[in-house]
C-alpha positions as CSV (number, residue, x, y, z in Angstrom):
1,M,56.1,47.5,24.3
2,N,53.6,44.8,25.1
3,L,54.5,42.5,27.9
4,S,52.7,39.4,29.1
5,P,51.7,39.5,32.7
6,E,54.5,37.2,33.6
7,D,57.1,39.3,31.7
8,L,55.7,42.4,33.3
9,L,56.1,40.8,36.8
10,R,59.7,39.9,35.9
11,V,60.5,43.5,34.9
12,L,58.9,44.9,38.1
13,K,61.0,42.5,40.2
14,E,64.1,43.7,38.3
15,I,63.2,47.3,39.0
16,E,62.8,46.5,42.7
17,V,66.2,44.9,42.9
18,A,67.8,47.8,40.9
19,L,66.3,50.2,43.4
20,G,67.7,48.4,46.4
21,R,65.0,46.0,47.5
22,L,66.5,43.1,49.5
23,P,65.0,39.7,49.8
24,T,62.9,39.3,53.0
25,I,60.4,36.9,54.4
26,R,57.3,36.6,52.1
27,N,54.8,39.4,52.8
28,G,57.3,40.9,55.3
29,P,58.2,44.6,55.5
30,R,60.0,45.9,52.4
31,T,61.4,49.2,51.2
32,L,59.7,48.9,47.8
33,D,56.8,46.8,46.5
34,L,55.7,47.0,42.9
35,D,52.5,45.0,42.2
36,I,50.3,44.4,39.2
37,L,46.8,45.3,40.3
38,L,45.0,44.8,37.0
39,Y,45.9,43.7,33.5
40,G,43.1,44.9,31.3
41,R,40.2,42.5,31.9
42,D,42.5,39.5,32.1
43,I,42.4,37.1,35.1
44,V,45.6,35.4,35.9
45,S,46.1,32.7,38.6
46,T,49.5,31.1,38.8
47,E,51.9,30.1,41.6
48,N,53.6,33.5,41.4
49,L,51.0,35.8,40.1
50,S,47.3,36.6,40.8
51,I,45.5,39.3,38.7
52,P,43.4,41.0,39.9
53,H,45.7,41.5,42.9
54,I,44.4,39.3,45.7
55,S,44.4,42.0,48.4
56,M,43.5,45.0,46.2
57,L,40.0,45.5,47.6
58,E,41.3,45.5,51.2
59,R,43.7,48.5,50.7
60,G,42.4,52.1,50.7
61,F,45.7,53.3,49.3
62,V,45.0,51.3,46.2
63,L,41.3,51.9,45.9
64,E,41.3,55.6,46.2
65,P,43.6,56.3,43.2
66,L,41.9,53.5,41.3
67,A,38.5,55.1,41.8
68,E,39.9,58.5,40.6
69,Y,41.3,56.8,37.5
70,V,38.1,55.1,36.7
71,H,36.1,58.3,37.2
72,F,38.4,60.4,35.0
73,S,38.8,57.8,32.3
74,R,35.0,57.8,31.7
75,D,34.9,61.6,30.9
């Protein structure tokens, strides 16, 4: 299945709701947060979506697995 970035975001939001995420204040604490970090080499900038993820480089919990993925995908 190939989804556009916008369609993928919609599906991720549906999954969050299905798993019990409740609406909160923007960027507030949440029980589940599914984000699109990258979408191939595409750059997307809309009101609802920024790819690459705008805070990706500030989060070690994102960068460490990403570095492992890049390392192993080159082998």
